[in-house]
C-alpha positions as CSV (number, residue, x, y, z in Angstrom):
1,M,81.5,123.9,92.2
2,D,81.0,127.2,91.1
3,V,77.6,127.9,88.9
4,T,77.7,131.3,89.2
5,N,80.4,131.9,86.6
6,R,79.4,131.9,83.6
7,V,82.4,132.9,81.9
8,Q,83.1,129.6,82.7
9,W,81.4,127.5,79.5
10,K,84.1,124.4,79.4
11,A,83.1,121.5,81.8
12,V,84.8,118.3,82.7
13,T,83.1,115.2,83.8
14,F,83.5,111.6,84.3
15,S,81.8,108.4,84.8
16,Y,82.7,105.0,86.3
17,D,80.9,102.2,86.5
18,D,80.0,99.3,88.9
19,G,81.5,100.4,92.3
20,V,84.1,98.1,92.8
21,T,87.5,98.4,95.3
22,Q,89.6,100.0,92.8
23,D,87.1,103.2,93.0
24,I,88.6,103.6,95.9
25,R,92.2,104.7,94.7
26,L,90.4,106.4,91.5
27,I,88.7,109.0,94.4
28,E,91.9,109.9,95.9
29,L,93.8,110.4,92.6
30,L,90.0,112.6,91.3
31,N,90.7,114.7,95.2
32,Q,94.0,115.3,94.9
33,Y,93.9,117.2,91.4
34,G,90.4,119.2,92.8
35,L,88.0,116.5,89.7
36,K,84.9,115.1,90.3
37,C,83.2,111.9,89.4
38,T,80.1,110.2,89.0
39,F,80.2,106.6,90.2
40,N,77.5,103.9,88.4
41,L,76.5,101.7,91.0
42,N,74.4,97.7,91.3
43,S,72.7,98.0,94.2
44,E,71.6,94.0,94.2
45,L,75.8,93.5,93.7
46,L,77.1,95.6,96.7
47,G,79.9,93.5,98.4
48,K,79.9,90.5,96.3
49,K,83.1,88.7,94.8
50,G,84.5,88.5,91.3
51,I,87.2,87.6,89.0
52,L,87.3,88.5,85.5
53,I,90.0,87.5,83.3
54,R,91.5,90.3,81.1
55,E,93.9,90.3,78.9
56,N,95.1,87.4,80.2
57,K,95.3,88.8,83.7
58,R,93.4,87.8,86.9
59,I,91.2,91.4,88.0
60,A,89.4,91.5,91.1
61,H,86.5,93.0,90.1
62,Y,85.2,92.9,94.1
63,K,82.2,95.6,94.5
64,I,82.2,98.2,97.6
65,H,79.4,96.9,100.2
66,P,76.6,98.7,100.7
67,E,77.6,100.1,104.2
68,D,80.6,101.8,102.8
69,V,79.0,103.6,100.2
70,K,78.3,106.8,101.4
71,F,81.7,107.4,102.9
72,I,83.7,106.1,99.8
73,Y,81.6,107.8,97.1
74,D,81.4,111.7,99.7
75,G,81.9,114.4,97.6
76,H,80.8,112.8,94.0
77,E,78.1,111.5,92.9
78,V,76.4,107.7,93.2
79,A,74.1,106.8,90.5
80,A,72.4,103.5,89.0
81,H,73.7,100.6,87.1
82,T,70.6,98.3,87.2
83,L,70.0,96.4,89.9
84,T,71.9,93.4,88.8
85,H,73.9,94.9,85.2
86,P,71.7,93.2,82.9
87,N,71.5,94.4,79.2
88,L,67.8,96.2,79.4
89,T,67.2,95.6,75.9
90,G,66.5,92.5,75.7
91,L,63.6,93.0,79.0
92,D,60.2,94.0,78.9
93,E,59.1,97.2,80.0
94,A,58.5,95.8,83.6
95,E,62.2,94.5,84.2
96,I,63.6,97.4,83.0
97,I,61.7,99.8,85.6
98,R,62.3,97.1,87.9
99,Q,66.2,97.2,87.4
100,V,66.4,101.3,87.0
101,E,63.9,102.4,89.4
102,Q,64.3,99.8,92.4
103,D,68.0,100.2,91.9
104,R,67.8,104.2,91.7
105,I,65.9,104.3,95.5
106,N,67.8,101.9,97.2
107,L,71.3,103.7,96.3
108,S,69.0,107.3,97.4
109,E,69.0,105.6,100.5
110,L,72.4,104.5,100.7
111,V,74.1,108.1,100.2
112,G,70.9,110.0,101.9
113,Y,70.7,112.4,98.5
114,E,68.1,111.7,96.1
115,V,70.0,109.9,93.0
116,V,68.8,111.2,89.8
117,G,71.3,109.7,86.9
118,M,72.4,106.8,85.4
119,A,74.4,104.8,83.3
120,Y,73.4,102.1,81.0
121,P,75.3,98.6,81.6
122,C,76.4,96.4,79.6
123,G,78.1,96.0,76.2
124,G,77.8,96.4,73.1
125,V,74.4,97.5,72.0
126,N,73.0,98.4,75.5
127,N,70.3,100.8,75.2
128,N,68.1,101.3,72.5
129,E,65.0,104.5,71.9
130,R,62.1,101.6,73.7
131,V,64.3,102.0,76.5
132,A,65.4,105.3,76.8
133,D,61.4,106.1,76.5
134,I,60.6,103.7,79.1
135,I,63.2,105.2,81.6
136,R,62.3,108.6,80.5
137,E,58.4,108.7,81.0
138,N,58.0,105.2,84.3
139,T,61.3,106.4,86.4
140,H,62.8,109.5,88.4
141,I,65.9,108.9,86.5
142,R,67.0,112.5,84.7
143,Y,70.0,111.2,82.3
144,C,71.8,108.1,81.2
145,R,75.0,107.4,80.0
146,T,75.9,105.3,77.4
147,I,79.0,104.1,76.3
148,T,79.1,105.8,72.5
149,D,81.6,107.9,72.1
150,T,81.7,111.8,70.6
151,E,83.9,113.2,69.0
152,S,82.1,116.3,69.9
153,F,82.0,118.8,73.2
154,D,78.7,120.5,72.2
155,I,76.0,119.9,74.7
156,Q,73.0,116.8,73.5
157,E,69.7,116.8,73.4
158,N,68.8,113.6,74.0
159,L,69.8,113.5,77.8
160,Y,68.7,110.1,78.3
161,R,71.3,108.3,75.4
162,L,73.6,110.9,77.1
163,N,77.3,109.8,75.3
164,P,80.2,110.3,76.7
165,N,83.7,111.0,74.4
166,V,86.3,109.2,75.5
167,Y,86.6,105.9,77.0
168,H,89.4,106.4,79.4
169,I,92.8,104.6,79.7
170,M,91.6,102.1,77.4
171,E,91.7,105.0,74.5
172,F,94.7,106.5,76.0
173,D,96.3,108.3,73.1
174,R,92.4,109.7,72.3
175,L,91.9,110.4,75.4
176,M,95.1,112.9,75.5
177,K,94.7,114.2,72.3
178,M,90.4,115.1,73.2
179,G,92.4,117.2,76.1
180,E,94.6,119.0,74.2
181,Q,92.3,120.0,72.1
182,F,89.9,120.8,75.0
183,V,92.9,123.2,77.2
184,E,93.3,124.9,73.8
185,L,89.6,125.4,72.7
186,S,88.5,129.1,73.2
187,A,84.6,128.0,73.7
188,D,81.9,130.6,73.7
189,K,79.1,128.3,74.2
190,P,79.0,125.4,76.9
191,Q,81.0,122.7,76.2
192,I,81.8,118.8,78.1
193,F,84.5,117.0,78.1
194,Y,82.7,113.7,79.3
195,I,84.9,110.9,80.1
196,W,84.2,107.4,81.2
197,G,85.6,103.6,82.2
198,H,85.7,101.2,84.7
199,S,88.9,101.9,87.7
200,Y,89.3,98.2,87.3
201,E,91.0,98.4,83.9
202,M,93.6,100.4,85.5
203,D,95.1,97.3,86.9
204,Y,95.4,95.5,83.1
205,R,98.9,97.0,83.1
206,P,101.5,98.4,85.3
207,D,101.7,102.2,83.9
208,Y,98.1,102.4,83.5
209,W,97.8,104.5,86.5
210,N,100.8,106.7,86.0
211,K,98.9,107.0,82.6
212,L,95.7,108.4,84.5
213,E,97.7,110.4,86.5
214,E,99.5,112.2,83.1
215,F,95.9,112.9,81.7
216,F,95.1,114.4,85.4
217,K,97.8,116.8,85.0
218,L,96.9,117.6,81.9
219,I,92.8,118.6,82.6
220,S,93.1,119.7,86.3
221,N,93.4,123.2,87.7
222,R,92.4,125.4,84.5
223,K,90.5,128.5,85.8
224,D,88.5,128.9,82.6
225,M,86.8,125.3,83.3
226,V,84.5,123.6,86.2
227,Y,84.9,120.3,87.4
228,G,81.9,118.5,88.3
229,T,80.0,115.4,89.0
230,N,77.9,114.4,85.6
231,A,74.7,115.9,87.6
232,E,77.0,119.3,88.9
233,V,77.9,119.3,85.6
234,L,74.3,119.6,83.5
235,Q,72.8,121.6,86.3
236,H,76.1,124.2,85.8
237,F,74.5,124.4,82.3
238,H,70.9,124.6,83.4
239,L,70.1,121.3,81.4
240,L,68.4,119.7,84.6
241,S,66.1,122.1,85.0
242,G,62.4,121.4,85.8
243,S,63.8,117.8,86.9
244,R,61.5,116.0,89.4
245,T,63.8,115.2,92.0
246,S,66.7,116.7,93.2
247,M,70.5,115.6,95.0
248,E,72.7,117.3,96.9
249,V,75.3,118.7,94.7
């Protein structure tokens, strides 16, 4: 990613949660279109197998094995998602710190660089100012993604409650509409298009992978855009300056 070209005011980044085996197919597709993603993993759940019932279907929820993490996610970013995926708003301060910082440490050891990002686990109300402040003051995490969509592409001030734009394939019409808006946007200030989701959701319906690729075709290979992981995009716009940690990106 070229972080010196200041003409490129538009950046596209993706964030996917849970570290499941469907990430392998997603990464192949991302790489095909020159796109970059941050993958948020629960280090104490790696290697575990599960089944989710979604839309009356059994969906595989098999976690990547820890010894495969570095190889599979090479070229993208690994970030924290807590050790065991609890809702942090219901935990005391000590447990929040343990869930977040120990996950960060474990993942840093697996990938060989300092993990600096995180996505809050669970749906519904999964973060608040108390939790964000605890993470800010007591861990080496430098940004945290929520699941609260925003219509704005503008830079956000609070990196510990960083809102994405759209819930990928699960909001496909909105995804395409915002993608078209971003393509047509003539930017004279930093603008970030931030997409999030879970790769296992592409298995809900036979056409979901094709629809995701349709979006990739729309958003990729644009000369006025940069494509990076969450940390790369934040660094591109100098939003991670002063970080206590650094990641090889």
